[in-house]
N, C-alpha and C positions, 0 to 999 in steps of 0.2 A: 364371872362376867369378864369379857375382854376389856383390858385396860383402856383401849382406844375408844370403845363405845361410851365410856364415862368421861372421856377427855372433854373438858368444858369448851375448848376451842372448837372441836369438831361438833359438839352439841350446839354451839352458837351458830353454826352455819344453817341449821334447820329451824332456828327461832327467829323472831323478828329483830332481835338485837344481840350483840355480843354479851357473853356472860362475864363481864369484867371482874366482878368480885371473886369469881372462882378460879380465874386464870393464874397459874403459877409458872415460874420459869421452866420447871421440869415438864410442863405440858407442851411446850413450844415445838421442840424438834420431833417428837413422835407424831404430832398432828401434821406438821409440815411434810415430814418424810412420807407418811401414809398418803397424803393428798397428792404429792408429786408423783409417787409411784402409780397411783390410779390414773393421774393425768397422762403419764407416759404410755400406759396401756391404751388409753383412749386414743391418743394421737397415732399410735402404731396401727390401730384399726382403721382410722380415718384415711391414712395414706394409702390404704389398699383399695379404696373405693374405685370401681371401674369408671363410673360416670358421676363425679361429685356435683352436687347442686347446693343451693342455699340451705335447703332443709337438711340434707344429709351431711354436709360439711360444716357450714358456718354456725348453724344453731348448736351443734355439739361443742364447737370451739368456744362460743360465747358462754355456754353453760360451764365449761371447764374454767374459763377465765373468772367467772363469777365465783365459783367454788374456791379457787385459790385466793382471790382477794378477800373473801370472807374468813379465810384461815389466817392469812399473813397480815391483813390490814390491822386488826386489833393489836397485834404484836408490835408493829411499827409505831402505832399510836401510843401504846404503853411505854415504849422506849423513849418517846418524846416527852411524855407527861409524868412518868413515874420511873425514871431511870434508877437502876440499882446495880450493885456489884454482882448480884446473882443473875440478873437478866442480861447484863452486857455480853458476857462470852457466848451465851445462848443466842442472843440476837445477832452477834457477829457471825456465828456459824450459819444462822438462818439466812443472813444476807448473802453469804457465799453460795448456799444452796439455791437461793432465788436467782442469783446472778447466773449460776450454771444453767438453771432451768431456762431463763430468759434467752441466753445465748444458744442453747440447744434448740429451743423452739424457733427462734428467729433465723437460724441457719439450716433449718430442716428443708432440704431441697425437694423432697417428695411432697411436703405440705405446701410449699411455695408453688410447685407445679400444679397441685390440686386446686389451689385458689385461682391460679391463672385459667384453669379450665372452666371454673365457675364464671369468671369474667368474660370468657370467650363464648359462653352459651348464647343461643339465640334469645332465650328468655331473660337475659340480664336486664334489658331495658324495661321489662315488665316489673322488675323489683321496685319497691318504694325508693324515694330519694335517700332516705336514711340508710337503707340496706346497700344501695349503690355506693354511698359515701363510706360505709364501713369497709367494704371490699377494696375500694380505691386506697383508703388509708392503710389497710393491712398490707397490700402489695407494695406500697411506697415504703412502709416500715420494714418489710422484709429486705428490700434493697438496701436500706440504710443500716440494717443489722448484719449485713454481710452474707445474705443468702446466695448471692451470685458469686461469692468467692469460692475458691477451690483449694484443696490440698493444704500446704503449709500456711498459706495466707488465711484460710478459714480457721485453722487451729490457733494461729497467732491472734486473730481478731477476737476469738472467744476468750483466750487467756487475758487479753487486754481488758475486755469488758468486765471480767470477774475482778481483776485487780483494781480497776477504777472504782468499782463498788466498795471494795474493802478500804481504799484510800479515802473515799468520801465519808464513810462511817468513822474512820480514825480521825479525820479532820474535825468533824463535829464533836466527837468525844473529847478531843484535846481542848477545843474552845470551851466546852461545858466544864471540864475539869479546871481549866485555868481561871474561868470566871468564878467558880465555886472555891478555888484555892486561895483567893484573896479576900480579906475583910479588914475594915478599919474599925477597930474597937476603941471607943472613947469612954473613959471614966471621969474625965474632967469636962464640965459643961462649957468651958471656954472654947472648946472646939465646935460648939454648936452655934456660935454667934452668927446671926443672919438667917438661920434656918427657921422656917415657919413651924408653928406648933404641930401641924399635921405631919411634917417630915420628922420632927423630933419624936412624936408619939409612935410613929411607925418604926423608927430605929430602936426605941426602947422595947417595943413589943417583939422586935426581931431578936434583941439581946435576951429577953426573958425566955423566948422559945428555945434559945440555945443555952439556957441556964447560965447566963453571964450578967454581971452588973453593968450599969451604964447604957450605952447606945452602940448599936452595931450597924455599920454601913457596908453594903456589898456592891459588886459591879453589875448586879441586875438592874434593869432600866428604872423601875420605880424608886430605887434607892440612889443609883448613880446620877441620873439626870437632875433631880432637884438639888442634890448636894452640889453639883457643879454650877448650878444656877444661883444658889443662895449663900453658900458657905463663905463667910468673910475671911477665914484663915486661908491665905494664899498657899502656904506650905502644904496644907492638907488637900487643897484642890490639886496641887501639883502631884502629890502622892497618889491620889485617886486617878487622875488623868494618866499618869505614867503606867500604873497597873493596868488600866483599861486598854490602852493602845499598844501594850506589849504582850497582851494575852497570846498564849500559844506561840511564843517566839524564842523560847530558850528551853534547855534541858530536855527531859523526856517528852514534854508536850510540844516541842518545837514543830510547827507545821511547815517550816521552810522546805525540808526534804519531801514532805507530802505534796506540796505545791509543785515542786520541780518534777517529781515523778508523774503526777497527774497531767501536767501540761505536755510532757514528752509523750505519754501514752495517748492523750487525745490527738495530738498531731499525727502520731503514727497510725492510729485507727482511721482518721480522716483520709490519710494518704493511701491506706489499703483499699479504701472505697473509691479512690479516684478524685477526691476533693483536693483543692489547692491547700486548704487549711481547715482547722476545726470550725472556724466561724462559718465557712461556706456549708459545711455539713450541718451545723446547727440551724442555719437560715433556710435550709431545705424544707422545713416544716412550719415556717413563720410567714407573716404577711410581707415583711421586708424582703426584697429580692436579693440584695447583695450587700457587702460591707460598705461599698461607696455610698449606697443609699442611706445606710444607718449613720455613717460619719457625716454625710451632708446634712441630714436631719438634725443631728446634734450640734453641728457647727452653726447651723442657722439659728438655733436657740442661743448659742454662745454669743453670736453677733447681736442678738436682741437684748441680752442680759448683762454683757460684760461691763459696759459703761456704767450702768446703774449699780452693779455690784461694787465697782471701784469707788463710787460715791458712798455706798453703804459702809465699806470698811474704813474709808477715810474719816467719815463722821464718827464711827465707833472709836477709832484710835484717838481722835481729838477729844472725845468725851472722856475716855479712860484716862488720858493724860491730865486733863484739866479738872476733872471732878472725882476721879477715883485714885489719883496719885499713882498711876501706872504709865510712866513714860514709854515703856515698851510693853505692848500687848502680847503676852505669851499665850500659847495654845490653851493652857488651863485657865486663862482669864476670859476666853471668848464667851462662853455661856454666861458667866457671871456679869461681865460688862454689858452684854447684850440685854440681859434681863433688867439691869439697872437703867439702861437707856430706854428700853421699852416702858419701864415704869415711869420714868421722867416724862417721856413723850406722850404716853397715853394714860398714865395714872392707872395702870392695870397690870396685874400679874396673873399667871395661871393659878396661883394659890388663892388669890382673891375670889376667883370664880368657882373654886371647888365646892363650897357649901351649896351651890345651886345644882351640882351634878352628882347627886347621890345615885347609887346603883339602882335602887327601886324606880326612881323617877326617870332615869335615862332609859332603862329597859322598857318601862311602860310607854314612854313617849315614842321610842323607836318602833315598838310594836304597833302603836296607834298609827304612826305614819304609814307603814307598809300595809296595814289593814285598810287605810283610806285609799291608798294608791291602787292596790291590787285586789281589793275585795276579798281579803282572807281574814281568818281569825286565828290568833295564837293563844294556846292554853298550856299552862304548866302541867306536867305529868310527874308525880313523885313516886311512881311504882315501877322503875326500871333499874337494872343493874348499872352501877357507876364505878369509876376507878378511884374517886376521892369524895370525901363527904361534902365538899363545897361545890361539886359539880351539880348543875341543874339540867333538866330535860324538858323540852317543849314539843307539843304537837301543833301542826298547822292544818287548818280546815278551810275548805272553800265556802262560797256563799250558801251552799246547800247543807252545810255542816258535815260534809264528807271529808275524812282525813286525807290529806294529799302529801304530807311530808312531816319530818321531825328533825330536831337538832339537839345536840348537847352543847352546853355553855360552860366552859372552864375559865373563869375570868381572872383568878388571882395568881400572883407570883408566889413561888414556894421552892424550897430546895428540891433538887432532883427533877426539875422541870426545865425543858429547853426554853431559852429566852425568846423574846419576840412575840408576834401574834400571827395566827394563821387560821385558815379554813381548810379542812380536808374532808374527803369522802369517807363515810362510814359504810353506807349502802347506796347503790346506784338505782335510779328508776329504770325499770326494765319490764317488758312484757315477757314473761317466762314461757317456755315451750308448752306448758299446760294451759296457757291462755290467761293465767292470773297476772295481775299487775303488782310488781314489787315497788314499794314506795321509797323515795329517797330519804336518807338520813345524813346529816352533816355533823362534823366536829367544828365548833367555834372555840378557839383557844386564844386567850390573852394573858398578859402578865402585869395586871394592875394591882395596886395596894388593896389588901383585904380590909374588912372593918377593923377599927381600932377601938378597944374598950367597948363602951356602949354606943359609939357612933357608927353609923352605917358606912359602907365603903364610899369614899368621896373621890371623884376622879377629875382630872384636868380636862379642859376642852380638847386638848390634843389627844388624850386617851379616849374621849367620847368619839372623836373623829376616827380613831383607829378601830373602835368597835363598829361604827357604821361601815367602815371599809370592809372589815371581815364579814359583816352581815350581808354586804353586797355580794361577796363571793358566795355566801351561803344561799342567797336567793337565786343566784345563777344555777346552783346545783339543785335546789329544791323546787323551783318553779318550772323546771324543764318539762316539756311535753314529750321528750324523747322516749321511745320504746325499745330502741336497740342499744345494748349495753355500751358499745364502743363510741357512740356519739351522743350519749345522754348527759345532760348537765354540762360540766366543764370539759368533759372528755371530747377529744377531737378538735377543741377550740385552739387556734394558733396561740402560741405562748405570748406573742406580743399584742394579743387582743384580750387575753383572759382577765386582765386587770380593768377592763372597761366597766363592768358592772360594779366593781368595788370602789373604784375612784369616783364613779358617778354618784354613789351613795354619800360620799363625803360632802358634796355640795349642799346637801340639805341641812348640814350642821351650821350653816351660815344664814339660814332663812328665818326671819322673825317669827312667822307663823308656825314653823316647825320647832324652833327653839322653845316656844311657849309650851309645846307638848312635853318637853323633857327637862326644862330648866326650872326647878322649883326648890326653894330653900329647904334644906332637910329639917329645919326646926320650925319655921313659920309657914311653910307651904306656899309662900308667895312666889310669883313668877319673877324671872330675872328683870330687874329694873331697866328702863329704856336707856338710862345713861351708861349702864354697864354694857348693855348690848351694843350701843353705838361705839363705845371704846373698843370692844372686842372686834367689831367689824372694821373699825379704823386700823386696828393693829394686825388685821388678817395678813397683810402682805409685808409686814415688818421683816426686812432682810430677805424677802422672797427671791431676789436675784442671786444672792450668795447661796441660798439653799438650792436653787436650781442648778447653779454651776457645780455645786458639790455632787449632785446627782449625776450630772453629765460627766464629771470627773470619774466617778465610779463606772459609768457606762462606757466611756471611751477607753479607760484602762482595760475593762473586760474585753471589749471587741478587738482592741489592738493586741492584747495578750494572746488572743486566740486566732489572730490573722497575721500579724506582722512580727511576732516574737519567735525566735528560733531557740528552742531549749538548750541546744548544745553549743551555742555561740558565746562570745564574751559578754554579750548584753545580758543583764540580770533582770529579774522581775521588778526589782526596785528601780532599775533604770527606766523601764517602760512607764512605771508610775510617775517618776520624776519628770519624764518628758511630757506626759499628759498634763501634769500640774503646771508646767511652764507655759503651756498653751491655754489652759482653761482657768486655773485657780487664781484667786486674788489673795488667798491666804495659804501659805506653805507651812505645813506642820513640821515639828522638829525631826531631825534625822533618826532619832530612836523610835519614832512612830512606825509600827509594823501593822498598819491597818489590814493589809492583805492577808495576814496570818489568821484573822478571824472573819474574813469575808466569806461567810458560809453560803451566801446566795449562789456564788459561782463555783465554789469548791466542794460544797456538800449539798447544795440544793439543785434545782433544775434550771438555774439562770445562766449557766456557762454560755458565753457569746450571746446572751439574751437579756442582760440587765437593762439595756436600752428600752426594753419592753415597758417599763414603768412610764417613761416619758412618752413613748409612742402611743400607749393606751390612754395616757392622760389627754392627748389631743382628741382621741375618739370620745372619751368620757365627757370632756368639757363641752365639745360640740353637741353631744347628745343632750347634755343638761341644758344647753342653750335653748333647745326646743321647749323645755318646760318653762324657762324664763320668758319665752315669747308667747306661749299659749296658756300659762298659768302653772305655778309650781305644784299645786295640788290638783291639776286638771286630770280627771279620771280618764278621759279619752286619750290624752297623751300617754298616760301611764299604761293604759291598755295596749296601745300601739307599741310602746317600749317592751312590754312583757311579751307580746306576740312576736315581734320582729327580732328582739335581742335575747331576752332572758329564756324564752322557751325553746329556741331552736337548737341549742347545744352546738355540737360540731357537725350537724347534718347539713348545714348550708354555708357557703362561702361567706366569711364574716364581712367582707366589703359589700357584697350583695345585700346582706342583712342590714348593714348600716344604712345603705342607700334606700332600702325599703322603708326604714324608719324615718330617715332625715330628708329623703327626697333628693339627695346629692351626696357627693363624696365629702369626707371630713375636711375641715379647714382649721388652721392653727389659731385663728383670731380669738376664739373663745378662751382658749388656754391663756394666751397672752393677756387678755382682758381680766380674767379671773385672778391672775398673779400680779396684776399691776404693771405689766411690761409692755402694754400696747401704747406706742407713742405716735 
């Protein structure tokens, strides 16, 4: 039997789900090479069509795109959740092959010409809105990918794109290795002073899993964040902080040269396409029209929040000096002092709330909420291939008990898993050429603490909010009514609008009726007491102005780095960051802080010249949620309208038109300012 016919990656393309348990590193390249070889033959045939149409050109291309994503998608996912020394080099080679294929396809002049012929056909206007949008996006992306370049410029652009892919992968791997390369191993319990029992228990379990005595703390979020909030030992906080903010900034893992080369290549690529800078290139596919609009938007928020943020930091410094014996508030004291002040002001901490947020109750409550809102039913399915024993799988059904979508949930932090939380596509909703409907499947990935001993997994309210956020992305992907691959779910949605459904979902975590659905004590089963909920609500906007300015600092750094920074000048990346901090920040970190070296969003993710999207989309999401506040938080009619006008349309409709259809007007910033306590 041919080895390729038994390759589980290729077999997975013809099954409902990837065969994760069977996939091995040695399967990756043969499957990918076979698929790309077939794709090249298909494209060669399509470019010879004398009179290309939607049916003869676009449907085969969509089918080809689906085939490749079903082969490469599971590999990229495994690289994120099950990184290994064996998979890494194979994955890197795969990235190069995919980059080469992407550039090759995007710069195929004959294919571009064929698509233009379809656009110019008399029957173009007879196509559905979805199909017209697919074609318009494809032609735009051809132009942005260098299809109109010629000769040496085209070759250079292709080389740049491939190199940028390699650098992004290297950046993320350096961050992962640097994060994994540090640990604080304590064998003396004096270093545990101030830490809640749940944090100690998790650290002990971590040490036991690593066959070590005592307690083990790492730079992964579930370990690092509570340590910085609660640890009394200032020297240990300094040690942890220093390790965290200097990740990937020295030795073989130093991302400084990676950043420099990436920025130079991005600027060069944008210049080849006739853009003034990379930010202009990036904004060509977003809601925001230009850099000035983005900077104006962010500076408007700075004006609203700066004075309040200055009051917040002044209060924190006074508190630290008078009650914590910290006359100078160092960077490694910030989380600790903030948590102490929060506790004094509201008599509430994240740890106090954790017993009410067990995994089972949170999931049951979150599912109950979306079932009420959207008329769906969620059921667990234990009979699918998974990549880890703690992964769970769920099916979603409509009101007639017909399955409409599915999702994986991978909630716990573990070694060899990328940090953070995200939603990604596994399978896209699509009406296949044979007329059958392919149902969407999502990956929902978090990095929360796993169960400890005989206790269930207990999460902070912040982590619950993160879960709701990612599930909002998931609903956007899974509740789509799209039938064309390229504009189904989150595909084709502008990057600065794609956070709308996710940030929208976070708001429900602050509603009493909704909190009652998921906040039940893991031992008694009682709902969260009114006094604790009231304290939680009162503390919602604690230091919200400082937090907002921090996000704007990241956003302005990103947009200026990709518009106003010249890679070959005497100005450094650090200089740009320092300049932004002078304008925006009320707290300046120490000089050794190399935050940029682990800023994966813009150097290894899709947020280059687009990090502002979080705040931009937050305006949209806050205003959308205000409709629920006005009409009823659990109002089924409002939810139906939101599903029909926002969640279901994917990239088939202009997002501003979709928002206006839902809200009846353009978005306003007032709801965001009100939700964050900044409306004065």
